[in-house]
Structure formats: structure tokens, C-alpha cells
Backbone as CSV, one residue per row, in Angstrom:
resi,resn,N_x,N_y,N_z,CA_x,CA_y,CA_z,C_x,C_y,C_z
1,MET,53.984,150.968,85.261,53.737,149.707,86.034,54.407,148.458,85.452
2,GLN,54.417,148.329,84.164,55.030,147.257,83.460,56.555,147.259,83.663
3,GLU,57.113,148.426,83.787,58.540,148.542,84.073,58.937,147.928,85.357
4,ILE,58.107,148.186,86.359,58.294,147.677,87.760,58.252,146.167,87.799
5,ILE,57.250,145.577,87.097,57.114,144.201,87.061,58.168,143.442,86.321
6,THR,58.664,144.079,85.223,59.792,143.498,84.468,61.167,143.538,85.387
7,LYS,61.209,144.591,86.087,62.389,144.785,87.047,62.356,143.659,88.046
8,ILE,61.188,143.406,88.765,61.080,142.516,89.746,61.322,141.113,89.205
9,VAL,60.847,140.738,88.095,60.988,139.406,87.352,62.466,139.232,87.134
10,ALA,63.121,140.272,86.575,64.553,140.267,86.279,65.343,139.868,87.528
11,GLU,65.046,140.624,88.659,65.791,140.559,89.930,65.581,139.065,90.343
12,GLN,64.401,138.648,90.383,64.130,137.207,90.755,64.756,136.228,89.927
13,ALA,64.854,136.454,88.551,65.542,135.573,87.714,66.965,135.481,88.035
14,ALA,67.526,136.716,88.250,68.962,136.729,88.647,69.236,135.975,89.931
15,LEU,68.339,136.083,90.909,68.536,135.475,92.125,68.450,133.923,91.930
16,LEU,67.574,133.478,91.132,67.481,132.086,90.835,68.589,131.575,90.181
17,ILE,69.163,132.278,89.172,70.433,131.871,88.497,71.613,131.770,89.446
18,VAL,71.721,132.870,90.234,72.877,132.763,91.235,72.744,131.713,92.190
19,ALA,71.492,131.286,92.658,71.283,130.163,93.527,71.592,128.964,92.873
20,PHE,71.177,128.756,91.615,71.426,127.510,90.783,73.016,127.343,90.577
21,VAL,73.596,128.469,90.205,75.077,128.315,90.068,75.769,127.935,91.301
22,THR,75.448,128.577,92.404,76.018,128.354,93.702,75.790,126.897,94.244
23,THR,74.502,126.367,93.995,74.302,124.975,94.266,74.969,123.972,93.420
24,SER,75.164,124.344,92.169,75.807,123.456,91.237,77.349,123.316,91.601
25,LEU,77.920,124.491,91.935,79.302,124.521,92.377,79.576,123.807,93.613
26,GLY,78.626,123.814,94.544,78.718,123.132,95.825,78.667,121.632,95.555
27,ALA,77.750,121.216,94.772,77.604,119.798,94.440,78.857,119.228,93.721
28,ALA,79.315,120.019,92.822,80.567,119.587,92.091,81.740,119.463,93.005
29,GLY,81.824,120.487,94.027,82.977,120.431,95.013,82.844,119.294,95.912
30,THR,81.570,118.984,96.360,81.423,117.856,97.311,81.786,116.543,96.485
31,PHE,81.321,116.354,95.258,81.748,115.240,94.450,83.198,115.047,94.315
32,ALA,83.853,116.211,93.960,85.322,116.170,93.780,86.094,115.721,95.124
33,MET,85.642,116.374,96.149,86.235,115.849,97.420,86.021,114.484,97.823
34,ALA,84.835,113.950,97.572,84.591,112.583,97.844,85.392,111.725,96.969
35,GLN,85.616,112.020,95.725,86.497,111.238,94.799,87.954,111.254,95.336
36,LEU,88.395,112.520,95.648,89.805,112.624,96.200,89.912,111.848,97.431
37,GLY,89.005,111.827,98.338,89.062,111.151,99.599,89.189,109.622,99.233
38,ARG,88.397,109.187,98.233,88.367,107.708,97.919,89.804,107.359,97.437
39,LEU,90.342,108.197,96.505,91.585,107.981,95.928,92.701,107.832,96.883
40,LEU,92.764,108.842,97.851,93.703,108.921,98.807,93.614,107.762,99.730
41,GLY,92.349,107.348,100.052,92.177,106.162,100.885,92.721,104.863,100.326
42,GLU,92.486,104.745,99.097,92.953,103.595,98.370,94.664,103.592,98.327
43,ARG,95.149,104.713,98.060,96.598,104.858,98.164,97.118,104.537,99.546
44,ARG,96.458,105.054,100.541,96.942,104.830,101.851,96.843,103.270,102.183
45,ALA,95.698,102.662,101.824,95.602,101.292,102.135,96.720,100.533,101.317
46,ASP,96.981,100.880,100.127,97.966,100.198,99.370,99.353,100.336,100.086
47,LEU,99.622,101.481,100.582,100.852,101.775,101.295,100.955,100.875,102.580
48,LEU,99.913,100.881,103.202,99.845,100.103,104.449,99.980,98.580,104.255
49,ASN,99.334,98.114,103.216,99.503,96.668,102.771,100.904,96.393,102.363
50,HIS,101.589,97.298,101.664,102.936,97.062,101.216,103.724,97.054,102.548
51,LYS,103.616,97.900,103.390,104.445,97.871,104.718,104.274,96.520,105.390
52,LEU,102.990,96.134,105.468,102.658,94.849,106.184,103.247,93.694,105.435
53,GLY,103.235,93.627,104.156,103.947,92.646,103.364,105.486,92.569,103.679
54,GLU,106.076,93.713,103.766,107.561,93.815,104.060,107.752,93.343,105.505
55,ALA,106.923,93.576,106.460,107.044,93.083,107.769,106.965,91.725,107.945
56,ILE,105.969,91.166,107.165,105.841,89.643,107.189,107.051,88.942,106.647
57,SER,107.586,89.536,105.596,108.829,88.925,104.929,109.966,88.966,105.964
58,ARG,110.095,90.139,106.711,111.142,90.237,107.652,110.952,89.228,108.754
59,ALA,109.754,89.087,109.255,109.436,88.163,110.377,109.562,86.750,109.880
60,ALA,109.234,86.426,108.619,109.437,85.109,108.117,110.959,84.689,108.085
61,ALA,111.823,85.730,107.812,113.209,85.434,107.742,113.748,85.212,109.156
62,GLU,113.260,86.007,110.055,113.623,85.755,111.433,113.145,84.426,112.051
63,ALA,111.906,84.090,111.590,111.466,82.769,112.139,112.279,81.719,111.560
64,ALA,112.653,81.798,110.289,113.475,80.750,109.550,114.817,80.684,110.401
65,LYS,115.371,81.838,110.658,116.677,81.835,111.430,116.583,81.115,112.789
66,ALA,115.355,81.268,113.370,115.125,80.606,114.773,114.648,79.072,114.553
67,GLY,114.565,78.682,113.338,114.273,77.315,113.084,112.850,76.926,113.171
68,LEU,111.935,77.897,113.134,110.507,77.757,113.200,109.912,77.481,111.776
69,THR,109.072,76.540,111.712,108.349,76.139,110.442,106.941,75.925,110.561
70,GLY,106.101,76.046,109.623,104.777,75.733,109.614,103.887,76.642,110.631
71,GLN,103.076,75.942,111.313,102.127,76.677,112.218,102.857,77.461,113.275
72,SER,103.961,76.954,113.799,104.661,77.623,114.844,105.287,78.915,114.297
73,ALA,105.743,78.866,112.987,106.355,80.109,112.400,105.231,81.132,112.164
74,GLU,104.079,80.649,111.572,102.933,81.570,111.465,102.473,82.197,112.690
75,ALA,102.432,81.393,113.766,102.020,82.045,115.109,102.994,83.055,115.555
76,TRP,104.331,82.783,115.368,105.433,83.715,115.803,105.360,84.954,114.928
77,ILE,105.088,84.867,113.663,104.890,86.096,112.831,103.702,86.836,113.124
78,ALA,102.590,86.262,113.463,101.409,86.948,113.881,101.633,87.705,115.193
79,ASP,102.323,87.176,116.104,102.684,87.850,117.346,103.614,88.950,117.033
80,TYR,104.533,88.806,116.108,105.540,89.869,115.783,104.734,90.999,115.167
81,LEU,103.787,90.683,114.282,103.044,91.768,113.724,102.190,92.565,114.666
82,ARG,101.580,91.829,115.599,100.708,92.488,116.613,101.515,93.509,117.402
83,GLN,102.798,93.064,117.706,103.660,93.816,118.560,104.305,95.046,117.788
84,THR,104.815,94.769,116.636,105.506,95.816,115.919,104.753,96.660,114.899
85,MET,103.560,96.132,114.475,102.824,96.661,113.390,101.377,96.950,113.885
86,ALA,101.196,97.135,115.132,99.898,97.174,115.764,99.033,98.405,115.008
87,GLY,99.665,99.527,114.813,98.922,100.700,114.222,98.591,100.392,112.772
88,THR,99.403,99.704,111.987,99.107,99.437,110.555,98.023,98.283,110.636
89,VAL,98.029,97.336,111.439,96.993,96.265,111.485,95.670,96.955,111.834
90,ALA,95.739,97.935,112.773,94.545,98.595,113.221,94.019,99.398,112.050
91,LYS,94.735,100.129,111.377,94.340,101.060,110.303,93.710,100.272,109.215
92,LEU,94.251,99.025,108.919,93.746,98.163,107.832,92.405,97.456,108.370
93,LYS,92.183,97.542,109.621,91.015,96.903,110.212,90.862,95.427,109.818
94,THR,92.013,94.756,109.993,92.035,93.241,109.727,91.827,92.477,110.892
95,THR,91.287,91.295,110.752,90.998,90.355,111.975,92.187,89.431,111.975
96,ASP,92.162,88.725,113.112,93.277,87.606,113.221,93.189,86.617,112.158
97,ALA,92.009,86.346,111.684,91.915,85.255,110.464,92.412,85.915,109.286
98,GLY,92.245,87.251,109.065,92.767,87.879,107.942,94.351,87.961,107.984
99,ILE,94.787,88.172,109.192,96.370,88.238,109.358,96.813,86.826,109.067
100,ALA,96.256,85.799,109.517,96.711,84.432,109.325,96.705,84.198,107.880
101,LYS,95.638,84.501,107.097,95.621,84.252,105.694,96.733,85.051,104.943
102,ARG,96.954,86.258,105.443,97.913,87.138,104.811,99.401,86.532,105.050
103,ILE,99.517,86.142,106.234,100.892,85.430,106.590,101.137,84.256,105.726
104,SER,100.105,83.374,105.579,100.225,82.187,104.792,100.520,82.401,103.323
105,ALA,99.794,83.404,102.753,100.024,83.790,101.319,101.404,84.416,101.147
106,GLN,101.853,85.326,102.093,103.077,85.826,101.894,104.235,84.806,102.091
107,MET,104.055,83.968,102.988,105.190,82.990,103.163,105.116,82.045,101.885
108,ALA,104.055,81.694,101.304,104.091,80.832,100.047,104.594,81.655,98.946
109,GLN,104.315,82.918,98.882,105.035,83.690,97.717,106.395,83.874,97.958
110,ASP,106.905,84.122,99.143,108.314,84.170,99.366,109.006,82.863,99.090
111,GLN,108.448,81.787,99.402,109.082,80.442,99.121,109.080,80.224,97.626
112,LEU,107.969,80.529,96.924,107.975,80.405,95.526,109.075,81.231,94.842
113,ALA,109.239,82.475,95.322,110.233,83.470,94.733,111.626,82.874,94.948
114,ASN,111.791,82.270,96.157,113.199,81.711,96.423,113.474,80.520,95.631
115,ALA,112.399,79.658,95.439,112.524,78.434,94.526,112.868,78.853,93.100
116,LEU,112.269,79.917,92.743,112.459,80.267,91.281,113.892,80.888,91.036
117,THR,114.379,81.420,92.061,115.681,82.102,91.791,116.800,81.084,92.166
118,ARG,116.583,79.953,92.696,117.638,78.941,93.089,118.042,78.206,91.832
119,PRO,119.286,78.084,91.479,119.810,77.426,90.312,119.525,75.875,90.482
120,GLY,119.538,75.288,89.258,119.324,73.889,89.321,117.942,73.399,88.844
121,VAL,117.083,74.204,88.666,115.725,73.874,87.992,115.786,74.020,86.484
122,PRO,115.945,72.984,85.725,116.227,73.190,84.291,115.272,73.948,83.502
123,VAL,114.022,73.812,83.810,112.913,74.567,83.108,113.070,75.994,83.431
124,LEU,113.416,76.312,84.660,113.368,77.781,85.045,114.784,78.488,84.776
125,ASP,115.834,77.667,84.551,117.179,78.252,84.351,117.161,79.296,83.164
126,ALA,116.375,78.901,82.186,116.305,79.760,81.001,115.669,81.107,81.286
127,VAL,114.619,81.143,82.207,113.859,82.419,82.459,114.249,83.117,83.808
128,ARG,115.239,82.459,84.427,115.643,83.093,85.667,116.316,84.438,85.456
129,ARG,116.007,85.375,86.274,116.513,86.734,86.167,117.578,86.995,87.276
130,PRO,118.647,87.603,87.014,119.659,87.786,87.999,119.236,88.828,89.129
């Protein structure tokens, strides 16, 4: 009789161990997939932001060629982005206000970069890179 009880307890213990290991592996896999999804999502957002920044720089150059400045240039660039980068803008889930801020920031950054590379600024001539 004691052998039967020992055998039943051993079988139940084995089932519990298998269930615990299976559950643990499932939880670890779910955690790993969530982390991978987060990492890939961040990389994708970075790539989309980079593409959007390049598009803003191209559009700003075109606006400058057309003689547009200030608010009119920003409005033209925003329309350009909505037409040519609609998918990227949608994937980033950005609003019109967000696009306007991004355009202003990118234009200011581009103007600063151009000013820093222009010769004739004595303080910056020493640190200017070709």
C-alpha cells in the first residue's frame, strides 16, 4: 500500500515540476518578446524620425530656393511633409502642432549648422571642421 502512495505522490510531484517549468518558460518567453518588441519599436521610431528630419531639411532648402522665409516657409514645409511623408507622419502619430515644432527646431538647427560652417566668425574659425 505504501508503494502505491509513494508512486502516486512521485507522479504528482513530477507533474507539478513539469507544470512549473512550462509556466516559467512561457513567462520568460513572453517577457523576452515584450522587450524585443519595445527595442524594435524604439529603433523604428528613431529611423522614422531620422527620415522626417531629412525631409524637413530638403523641404527647407526648397523653400529657401523659392524665397520663402519665416511662417510662410514653415507652412510650405508642413504641407510638403503632409503630401510626401504622410505614412511616416501617421506612423509617428504626430499632430500638426508637433510637426510645426519639429519644423521650427529643424530649421533653427540647420541655420545654426550653416552659420557655424561659414568662414568669417573669428571665434569659430579655430573649431570649424571641413
